[in-house]
GULO-655633 format. One line per 2 residues: number of its first residue (from 1); their letters; for each residue y, x, z of C-alpha. Coordinates in Angstrom, 2 decimals. Layout:
N
NUM	a	Y X Z  ... $
This chain:
587
1	mr	-2.08 -16.01 -24.17  -1.80 -18.00 -20.97 $
3	il	-3.77 -16.43 -18.14  -4.07 -17.94 -14.68 $
5	fl	-4.72 -15.60 -11.78  -6.83 -17.22 -9.08 $
7	tr	-6.69 -14.95 -6.06  -6.84 -14.95 -2.29 $
9	sf	-3.59 -12.99 -2.14  -1.21 -11.12 -4.40 $
11	ns	-2.56 -7.78 -3.20  -2.17 -4.35 -4.77 $
13	la	-4.96 -4.94 -7.32  -3.61 -8.34 -8.37 $
15	qr	-0.12 -6.86 -8.72  -1.33 -3.99 -10.89 $
17	ly	-3.30 -6.35 -13.17  -0.32 -8.73 -13.35 $
19	le	1.93 -5.88 -14.51  -0.60 -4.57 -17.03 $
21	lt	-1.12 -7.98 -18.62  2.51 -9.11 -18.67 $
23	ar	3.50 -5.76 -20.20  1.22 -6.67 -23.11 $
25	gh	2.90 -10.01 -23.67  0.52 -12.34 -21.83 $
27	ev	1.97 -15.19 -19.81  0.48 -14.84 -16.35 $
29	sv	0.81 -17.41 -13.58  -0.68 -17.04 -10.10 $
31	ef	-2.38 -19.58 -7.84  -3.64 -18.69 -4.39 $
33	di	-7.20 -19.81 -3.68  -6.34 -22.44 -1.07 $
35	sd	-8.72 -25.29 -1.95  -10.76 -26.63 -4.84 $
37	av	-8.28 -29.46 -5.36  -5.29 -27.12 -5.54 $
39	tg	-7.13 -24.87 -7.99  -7.99 -27.82 -10.21 $
41	ea	-4.38 -28.96 -10.15  -3.18 -25.49 -11.17 $
43	va	-5.55 -25.43 -14.14  -4.38 -28.88 -15.22 $
45	lf	-0.71 -27.89 -14.97  -0.89 -24.49 -16.65 $
47	rp	-3.69 -25.17 -19.16  -4.70 -21.49 -19.33 $
49	al	-6.85 -20.04 -22.06  -8.44 -17.80 -19.45 $
51	iv	-8.67 -17.48 -15.66  -8.84 -14.03 -14.04 $
53	ap	-9.92 -13.71 -10.40  -8.81 -10.30 -9.07 $
55	fl	-9.61 -10.89 -5.40  -11.61 -13.80 -4.00 $
57	kr	-13.66 -14.42 -0.89  -15.38 -17.60 -2.02 $
59	ai	-16.89 -19.01 -5.19  -14.80 -20.57 -7.95 $
61	pe	-15.39 -24.37 -8.14  -17.94 -25.38 -10.76 $
63	sv	-15.48 -27.96 -12.10  -13.16 -25.08 -12.98 $
65	wr	-15.50 -22.47 -14.43  -17.26 -25.06 -16.60 $
67	qt	-13.91 -26.14 -18.03  -12.18 -22.76 -18.47 $
69	pc	-13.70 -19.26 -18.80  -13.23 -17.39 -15.52 $
71	lv	-13.41 -13.60 -15.35  -14.23 -12.25 -11.89 $
73	vh	-13.30 -8.68 -10.98  -16.20 -7.31 -8.94 $
75	pg	-15.80 -3.88 -7.24  -19.33 -2.78 -8.07 $
77	iv	-21.40 -1.32 -10.88  -23.18 -3.55 -13.39 $
79	gd	-25.93 -5.46 -11.64  -24.41 -5.07 -8.19 $
81	rg	-24.09 -8.38 -6.39  -22.78 -9.41 -3.01 $
83	ps	-19.57 -9.52 -0.97  -19.70 -6.00 0.54 $
85	al	-20.04 -3.94 -2.63  -17.71 -1.08 -1.77 $
87	dw	-18.80 -1.00 1.88  -22.44 -0.41 0.89 $
89	ai	-21.48 2.15 -1.74  -19.71 4.25 0.89 $
91	mn	-22.43 3.78 3.51  -25.14 4.75 1.03 $
93	ge	-23.25 7.84 -0.09  -23.05 6.76 -3.74 $
95	re	-21.64 9.51 -5.93  -20.61 7.18 -8.73 $
97	wg	-19.46 3.58 -8.52  -17.58 1.15 -10.69 $
99	vt	-15.94 -2.17 -11.44  -17.50 -5.00 -13.42 $
101	vl	-15.67 -7.91 -15.03  -18.09 -10.81 -15.33 $
103	qa	-17.89 -14.48 -16.14  -18.19 -16.92 -13.25 $
105	ea	-21.35 -18.99 -13.16  -23.37 -20.77 -10.49 $
107	al	-24.99 -17.62 -9.07  -22.63 -15.21 -7.29 $
109	da	-21.77 -12.10 -9.36  -24.59 -12.89 -11.80 $
111	gp	-22.68 -14.07 -14.86  -22.51 -12.34 -18.25 $
113	vw	-20.62 -9.05 -18.35  -17.37 -8.74 -20.32 $
115	as	-16.50 -5.15 -19.39  -17.26 -2.42 -16.87 $
117	et	-15.89 0.96 -15.83  -17.27 3.70 -13.59 $
119	fv	-15.64 6.37 -11.45  -16.60 9.30 -9.23 $
121	mr	-16.55 8.42 -5.53  -14.20 10.39 -3.30 $
123	da	-14.93 11.04 0.36  -12.26 8.56 1.42 $
125	pk	-11.74 5.26 3.26  -12.60 2.01 1.50 $
127	ss	-8.95 0.95 1.36  -7.98 4.23 -0.34 $
129	ly	-10.75 3.95 -2.93  -9.69 0.34 -3.55 $
131	rh	-6.06 1.26 -4.15  -6.84 4.16 -6.48 $
133	ev	-10.22 4.34 -8.22  -11.09 0.64 -8.03 $
135	tt	-7.64 -0.51 -9.13  -7.47 1.95 -12.03 $
137	aa	-10.98 1.06 -13.21  -10.25 -2.66 -12.82 $
139	ar	-7.10 -2.36 -14.92  -9.03 -0.72 -17.76 $
141	av	-11.92 -3.17 -17.51  -9.74 -6.30 -17.37 $
143	lt	-7.66 -5.18 -20.35  -10.88 -4.56 -22.30 $
145	av	-12.31 -7.93 -21.27  -9.15 -9.84 -22.18 $
147	qr	-9.00 -8.11 -25.56  -12.63 -8.98 -26.26 $
149	fa	-12.04 -12.57 -25.22  -8.96 -12.78 -27.46 $
151	ts	-11.00 -11.60 -30.47  -13.76 -14.15 -29.77 $
153	aq	-16.29 -11.49 -28.80  -19.18 -12.54 -26.61 $
155	pl	-20.10 -11.12 -23.20  -23.40 -9.40 -22.59 $
157	pa	-25.89 -11.52 -20.63  -26.48 -10.11 -17.15 $
159	te	-30.19 -9.69 -17.89  -29.37 -7.44 -20.85 $
161	ap	-26.51 -5.43 -19.32  -27.58 -1.88 -18.44 $
163	gn	-27.03 -1.06 -14.80  -28.71 -0.02 -11.57 $
165	gr	-26.99 -2.46 -9.25  -28.79 -4.87 -6.97 $
167	wc	-28.09 -7.67 -4.53  -26.59 -6.45 -1.23 $
169	pw	-25.85 -8.92 1.56  -22.70 -9.20 3.62 $
171	mq	-22.58 -6.08 5.79  -22.97 -7.09 9.42 $
173	qa	-21.65 -5.12 12.38  -25.23 -4.16 13.26 $
175	ar	-25.31 -1.99 10.14  -21.96 -0.43 11.04 $
177	ri	-22.76 0.36 14.68  -22.06 3.95 15.75 $
179	dw	-24.49 5.86 17.96  -22.08 8.37 19.46 $
181	qr	-24.85 10.29 21.22  -26.88 10.99 18.08 $
183	ed	-24.69 10.72 15.01  -22.68 13.59 13.58 $
185	tt	-19.06 13.57 12.46  -19.92 12.95 8.80 $
187	tv	-21.93 9.83 9.66  -19.29 8.45 12.02 $
189	lr	-16.56 8.98 9.44  -18.62 7.29 6.73 $
191	ki	-19.17 4.20 8.91  -15.53 3.80 9.88 $
193	ra	-14.31 4.51 6.36  -16.70 1.90 4.94 $
195	ad	-15.00 -0.68 7.18  -11.42 0.52 6.81 $
197	gt	-8.87 -2.13 5.96  -11.29 -4.83 7.04 $
199	pg	-13.30 -5.59 9.17  -13.34 -2.31 11.13 $
201	vl	-16.27 -1.02 13.18  -16.94 -2.97 16.36 $
203	dt	-17.20 -0.51 19.24  -15.77 0.01 22.71 $
205	mf	-12.86 2.14 23.87  -11.89 2.60 27.51 $
207	gv	-14.61 0.01 28.23  -12.93 -2.62 26.04 $
209	pc	-14.52 -4.02 22.84  -12.41 -3.23 19.78 $
211	hl	-12.62 -2.57 16.06  -11.99 1.00 14.89 $
213	fd	-9.99 2.06 11.81  -8.21 5.10 10.37 $
215	ah	-10.65 7.91 11.21  -10.16 11.63 10.54 $
217	ge	-12.51 14.52 11.24  -11.85 17.31 13.75 $
219	mr	-14.15 20.26 14.27  -12.18 22.26 16.88 $
221	vh	-13.78 20.71 19.95  -15.37 22.44 22.92 $
223	da	-17.02 21.29 26.15  -17.10 17.59 25.31 $
225	sp	-19.99 15.16 25.53  -20.63 12.88 22.55 $
227	gd	-18.65 9.66 22.89  -16.04 11.10 25.27 $
229	li	-12.36 10.39 24.67  -10.92 13.86 25.06 $
231	ar	-7.34 14.13 23.72  -4.43 12.41 22.01 $
233	rh	-2.06 13.29 19.22  0.92 10.99 19.04 $
235	da	-0.69 7.51 18.63  -4.25 8.65 17.83 $
237	vl	-7.08 9.58 20.21  -9.83 12.14 19.74 $
239	ra	-13.44 11.12 20.37  -16.34 13.55 20.48 $
241	tr	-19.35 13.25 18.18  -22.64 15.12 18.29 $
243	dg	-21.20 18.10 16.35  -17.43 17.69 16.48 $
245	av	-14.98 14.83 16.90  -12.97 12.18 15.06 $
247	wi	-9.41 11.01 15.46  -9.11 7.21 15.75 $
249	gq	-5.65 6.16 14.61  -5.85 2.37 14.65 $
251	vr	-7.76 -0.26 16.62  -7.89 -4.02 16.95 $
253	ra	-8.83 -5.19 20.42  -11.63 -7.77 20.44 $
255	dr	-10.90 -9.05 23.95  -7.83 -10.96 22.80 $
257	gd	-8.01 -13.99 20.57  -4.79 -13.26 18.67 $
259	sf	-5.15 -9.48 18.43  -4.19 -7.51 15.35 $
261	kl	-4.41 -3.89 14.22  -2.27 -1.44 16.20 $
263	pt	-1.94 2.31 16.67  -4.46 3.26 19.35 $
265	al	-1.84 4.44 21.84  -0.05 1.09 21.63 $
267	af	-3.24 -0.91 21.99  -4.20 1.11 25.13 $
269	pa	-0.93 2.59 26.39  -1.87 3.29 30.01 $
271	qv	-5.30 4.72 29.16  -4.13 6.95 26.31 $
273	at	-1.33 8.33 28.50  -3.95 9.93 30.76 $
275	lc	-5.39 12.04 27.92  -4.12 15.55 27.29 $
277	ef	-1.97 16.21 24.23  -3.68 18.20 21.44 $
279	pi	-0.72 19.54 19.43  -0.72 21.14 16.00 $
281	ai	2.13 22.91 14.24  3.81 21.05 11.40 $
283	da	3.30 24.05 9.11  -0.27 24.89 10.13 $
285	pg	-2.51 25.25 7.04  -3.80 21.96 5.69 $
287	as	-7.37 22.68 6.75  -6.32 23.29 10.36 $
289	gw	-6.57 19.67 11.40  -5.33 16.15 10.88 $
291	re	-1.74 15.06 11.52  0.57 12.43 10.05 $
293	ir	3.34 14.88 9.09  2.71 18.25 7.47 $
295	ye	4.90 20.89 5.81  3.83 23.60 3.37 $
297	sr	5.69 25.96 1.10  4.59 27.16 -2.32 $
299	gd	6.84 29.88 -3.62  10.40 28.59 -3.69 $
301	vg	9.42 24.94 -3.04  8.84 23.18 0.26 $
303	yl	6.57 20.12 0.51  6.79 17.55 3.28 $
305	hf	3.80 15.20 3.57  4.00 12.06 5.71 $
307	df	0.82 10.04 5.57  1.39 6.96 7.71 $
309	yn	-1.31 4.27 7.86  -0.55 1.55 5.28 $
311	ga	2.79 3.23 4.63  4.49 1.60 7.63 $
313	ms	6.78 3.62 9.91  7.44 2.63 13.50 $
315	ta	10.55 3.67 15.39  8.74 6.68 16.86 $
317	qc	7.32 7.70 13.48  10.76 7.49 11.86 $
319	qr	12.14 9.69 14.63  9.34 12.24 14.23 $
321	lt	9.80 12.31 10.47  13.57 12.73 10.82 $
323	aa	13.00 15.71 13.12  10.45 17.14 10.65 $
325	lr	12.86 16.63 7.74  15.62 18.49 9.56 $
327	wa	13.17 21.30 10.30  12.11 21.44 6.64 $
329	la	15.73 21.54 5.51  16.23 24.62 7.69 $
331	qp	13.50 26.53 5.81  14.32 28.97 2.96 $
333	pr	13.21 26.93 -0.10  16.17 25.13 -1.68 $
335	vl	13.91 22.59 -3.40  12.17 20.14 -1.06 $
337	vl	9.56 17.69 -2.32  8.75 14.63 -0.21 $
339	lg	5.17 13.69 -1.07  4.69 10.79 1.32 $
341	ga	1.01 9.94 1.70  -1.88 9.85 -0.74 $
343	df	-2.09 6.04 -0.62  1.52 5.03 0.02 $
345	wc	4.92 6.60 -0.31  6.42 4.31 2.32 $
347	ng	6.58 0.55 3.00  9.47 0.56 5.45 $
349	ih	9.48 -0.65 9.05  6.26 -1.22 11.01 $
351	ln	5.73 -4.98 11.30  2.62 -4.75 13.49 $
353	vi	4.32 -2.56 16.08  7.33 -4.88 16.02 $
355	ea	5.12 -7.93 16.52  3.48 -6.31 19.57 $
357	ad	6.80 -5.53 21.29  8.08 -7.49 24.28 $
359	sp	11.08 -8.38 22.14  10.30 -8.23 18.40 $
361	ad	13.99 -8.69 17.65  14.94 -5.66 19.74 $
363	es	12.15 -3.54 18.26  13.16 -4.61 14.74 $
365	wr	16.67 -3.42 15.52  15.46 -0.07 16.88 $
367	ni	13.15 0.42 13.89  15.80 -0.30 11.27 $
369	qa	18.23 2.04 13.01  15.60 4.79 13.06 $
371	id	14.80 4.48 9.35  18.54 4.41 8.60 $
373	dl	18.90 7.70 10.50  16.13 9.15 8.35 $
375	tq	17.74 7.95 5.12  21.14 9.28 6.20 $
377	tl	19.59 12.69 6.79  18.30 12.65 3.22 $
379	ie	21.65 11.57 1.78  23.46 14.34 3.65 $
381	at	20.98 17.08 2.63  23.52 18.69 0.29 $
383	dh	22.12 22.22 0.55  18.81 21.23 -1.04 $
385	vv	17.59 19.60 -4.20  15.36 16.84 -2.82 $
387	va	12.58 15.20 -4.84  10.79 12.02 -3.78 $
389	am	7.32 12.21 -5.36  5.44 8.92 -5.10 $
391	qg	1.69 9.42 -5.11  1.14 5.84 -3.97 $
393	na	2.80 2.45 -3.89  6.08 1.76 -2.13 $
395	ga	7.78 -1.36 -0.89  10.94 -2.71 0.73 $
397	gg	12.86 -0.06 2.67  10.48 2.66 1.51 $
399	vf	11.69 2.26 -2.07  15.35 2.51 -1.12 $
401	ma	14.73 5.47 1.18  13.32 7.28 -1.86 $
403	la	16.55 6.63 -3.76  18.32 8.96 -1.31 $
405	ad	16.57 11.86 -3.06  18.12 13.62 -6.04 $
407	qv	15.06 13.00 -8.20  12.42 10.28 -7.92 $
409	wa	9.07 10.95 -9.60  6.20 8.46 -9.57 $
411	hr	2.55 8.46 -10.54  2.15 6.27 -13.61 $
413	gv	-0.08 3.78 -11.78  2.29 3.24 -8.84 $
415	vl	3.54 -0.27 -8.10  6.93 -0.75 -6.44 $
417	np	8.26 -3.79 -4.62  11.99 -3.00 -4.44 $
419	hy	13.05 -6.07 -2.50  13.13 -7.52 0.98 $
421	kn	13.25 -11.26 0.38  9.51 -11.84 0.62 $
423	mg	9.73 -10.97 4.31  11.69 -14.02 5.42 $
425	nl	14.77 -13.34 3.26  15.64 -10.06 4.92 $
427	yg	18.89 -8.55 3.71  17.70 -4.97 4.00 $
429	se	19.31 -1.69 5.00  18.41 1.99 4.30 $
431	yw	21.87 2.31 2.66  20.69 0.34 -0.37 $
433	ty	24.23 -0.97 -1.01  25.29 2.68 -1.53 $
435	ll	22.18 4.04 -3.24  21.15 1.27 -5.63 $
437	pr	24.40 0.92 -7.64  24.29 4.66 -8.40 $
439	rv	20.81 4.26 -9.83  20.58 1.05 -11.85 $
441	kt	20.85 1.70 -15.59  19.78 -1.74 -16.85 $
443	gl	21.22 -4.98 -15.49  22.88 -5.28 -12.10 $
445	ps	21.85 -4.19 -8.61  21.78 -7.87 -7.65 $
447	dv	19.06 -8.44 -10.26  16.82 -5.96 -8.44 $
449	mk	17.55 -7.40 -5.01  17.06 -11.06 -5.94 $
451	qr	13.75 -10.75 -7.72  10.49 -10.98 -5.75 $
453	lp	7.99 -9.57 -8.22  6.39 -6.12 -8.34 $
455	vs	7.70 -3.45 -10.71  5.55 -0.87 -12.49 $
457	aq	6.49 2.80 -12.52  7.42 2.46 -16.20 $
459	qa	9.67 -0.54 -15.49  11.23 1.34 -12.59 $
461	eh	11.96 4.26 -14.92  13.62 1.89 -17.39 $
463	lg	15.73 0.41 -14.60  16.73 3.80 -13.25 $
465	lv	14.91 3.55 -9.92  12.55 6.35 -11.03 $
467	da	13.52 9.42 -13.05  10.05 10.18 -14.40 $
469	af	6.64 8.47 -14.36  3.65 10.65 -15.22 $
471	gd	0.13 11.66 -14.23  -3.23 10.45 -15.50 $
473	da	-4.48 10.09 -11.92  -3.31 10.97 -8.41 $
475	sd	-4.55 14.58 -8.51  -3.03 15.15 -11.95 $
477	fv	0.25 13.74 -10.65  0.32 16.23 -7.76 $
479	rq	-0.45 19.13 -10.11  2.40 18.12 -12.39 $
481	vq	4.74 17.65 -9.42  4.02 21.22 -8.31 $
483	sr	4.61 22.54 -11.83  7.87 20.62 -12.30 $
485	aa	9.14 21.51 -8.83  8.43 25.21 -9.38 $
487	al	10.29 25.08 -12.71  13.21 23.32 -11.01 $
489	aa	13.35 25.94 -8.25  13.31 28.76 -10.82 $
491	sp	16.06 27.20 -12.90  19.46 28.92 -12.83 $
493	rv	20.96 25.41 -12.70  19.97 24.86 -9.06 $
495	sd	23.25 26.29 -7.73  25.22 24.13 -10.14 $
497	ll	23.22 21.05 -9.14  23.91 21.69 -5.47 $
499	ra	27.63 22.24 -6.02  27.83 18.99 -8.00 $
501	kq	25.89 17.18 -5.26  28.23 18.48 -2.57 $
503	rr	31.32 17.46 -4.54  29.99 13.97 -5.12 $
505	rl	29.05 13.49 -1.47  32.59 14.49 -0.42 $
507	yd	34.11 12.14 -2.99  31.84 9.24 -2.02 $
509	ea	32.53 9.73 1.68  36.28 9.72 1.08 $
511	dk	35.99 6.60 -1.07  33.82 4.69 1.43 $
513	pl	32.12 6.35 4.42  28.39 5.99 4.88 $
515	av	29.09 4.47 8.30  30.80 1.51 6.62 $
517	yr	27.83 0.83 4.33  25.54 0.99 7.33 $
519	de	27.66 -1.30 9.48  27.89 -3.88 6.68 $
521	el	24.13 -3.87 6.09  23.29 -4.03 9.78 $
523	ah	25.62 -6.97 10.29  23.35 -8.92 7.95 $
525	mr	20.22 -7.53 9.59  21.44 -8.53 13.03 $
527	rn	21.60 -12.12 11.80  18.05 -11.78 10.43 $
529	fy	16.79 -10.49 13.77  18.92 -12.46 16.25 $
531	gf	20.40 -15.36 14.27  19.48 -19.05 14.21 $
533	dp	17.26 -18.76 11.10  13.74 -17.72 12.23 $
535	sy	12.44 -17.04 8.68  11.95 -13.31 9.22 $
537	hv	10.10 -13.78 12.51  7.85 -16.48 11.04 $
539	ar	7.09 -14.42 7.93  6.38 -11.29 9.98 $
541	sn	4.06 -13.15 12.34  2.19 -14.74 9.42 $
543	fv	1.79 -11.34 7.79  0.57 -9.55 10.91 $
545	hh	-1.83 -12.30 11.99  -3.19 -12.83 8.46 $
547	vp	-2.24 -16.51 8.44  -3.70 -18.04 5.26 $
549	ps	-1.04 -19.30 2.86  -0.46 -23.03 2.72 $
551	wt	0.79 -22.82 -0.85  1.58 -20.29 -3.55 $
553	pr	5.13 -18.87 -3.54  7.07 -20.40 -6.41 $
555	hl	8.09 -17.09 -7.97  4.39 -16.46 -8.67 $
557	cl	3.23 -19.87 -9.93  5.06 -20.49 -13.19 $
559	hr	3.07 -23.69 -13.66  4.74 -25.28 -10.62 $
561	rl	8.28 -24.47 -11.69  10.43 -27.25 -13.09 $
563	da	11.09 -25.12 -16.16  7.43 -24.12 -16.62 $
565	rq	7.42 -25.33 -20.23  10.35 -23.11 -21.15 $
567	pr	9.87 -19.56 -22.46  9.05 -17.13 -19.68 $
569	pd	12.16 -15.22 -18.50  12.25 -11.52 -17.88 $
571	al	10.60 -10.58 -14.59  13.81 -9.28 -13.04 $
573	aq	15.76 -12.40 -13.91  13.31 -14.89 -12.47 $
575	es	14.71 -17.40 -10.06  13.62 -16.98 -6.45 $
577	gp	12.11 -20.22 -5.22  11.67 -21.29 -1.62 $
579	rr	9.16 -19.24 0.29  6.99 -20.08 3.24 $
581	gg	3.68 -18.99 4.59  2.32 -17.07 1.60 $
583	lv	2.19 -13.64 3.20  -1.13 -11.88 3.62 $
585	se	-1.96 -8.21 3.90  -3.81 -6.13 1.34 $
587	a	-7.55 -5.94 1.15 $
């Protein structure tokens, strides 16, 4: 049936639900929640049987929900009401939480219940829970609700639905405030994690008001007073608590009207430079302390973890990861698994760091060169069988970097965005012109590059971008990765695989050197960064500063296409309409 998504942005949850519903034959069109009038127009144009609201920050107009059933995805258990559901669940130490799909009515989150799912809470940031447990539960609940609606079932009135939820107000900064002198590491972590993504915890650093994000515990601290800033590790700073310390990786300064989230060392460069470095070995045991890049070996398999905030890699991070990759390739195991991070595999270059640079064009150029160096190192790793194992989502250059591996494995719930066009029509690099044609099994490489829609792990496997999609959840995926990698390392075919890889690399280099692919791609990127068309710079600035969209991108809103009454084309063949302004970050 026709389903209209009404959403604040096409974030990770909306993308996952879009893929789940379209895979089951539903015709889904998207309208950003810009104004009541625009929403009403979308309903009139598309004439949906059902409206699904994956992510909203205001109420659906009464004129809409009275006309068409509207299912709201609420990240709380049955009976929970209010705009800070997940924040309060983390702050209150809930052990079990859930997602409820309810019908929109006059009272907020108080309509009849169509479906609900529960999950066990991890000790993790809000944004991580949202991308994993909430998204998975929401997918199950929405599919159940849509099926019930399609069979003319009736929802359960809120007064009759079993649940222990209650009304919780918008969480103010007063409830998030950290008392550094009295609170322990666990409490400080819980407060920052409950605000991760947005809005952050309002605090001060170096005497400047700022919002704190991306916190990690550290117990190896001596001779420090609670609240002291005592060390740095790359871009993060270490701050003492009553019984230990926490690393603060990201901040948003509150003394600047146009500030945005940045690595702490970039937000306070002079101040952080005065702190002593607190190093940790790349291969120190996992429990030894937090770091962005970590290597471990299990038998005949090496694992390289790189857990960068929101999956973005700055120039410096690319350089550090390249150095770590070369170190890992010098270790004995001949099978190397790249596990990325728990939340993201990689999303390419770091737009926030670029935006903060004196010359965003110059920093864009440095960043793309650095990620190209990293990808080249992977391509030329002919003495190892390399596996890219995607625990989390990937986008833009991160997808194509993964294609440099010999095998690409993905968790079944992963969403890929293998394109650059949504960021101001970027051409893209990371050797995609060399890597993609070797991979695509269905259609043409140009079909992948021209489309602007997300791709599920199953679709990516069909296309050839992924070799295997598996895993019931993230932890099950990692267990299966370890089992498959161990079997690969024990296989007598490893030597044959490496010899074939070496022969192919020699043949490909003789046919067309990697340097030529790179030069051709970067010629296009130079025009994106330095040319007369400012689309990339406008799109990047809108994204970083969270500029609300002025309209819905045409590739999302089928109802505003000239051919909207025609049968829906395949996702990868959809025409790319003009794009402007519709970029917002994830929740």
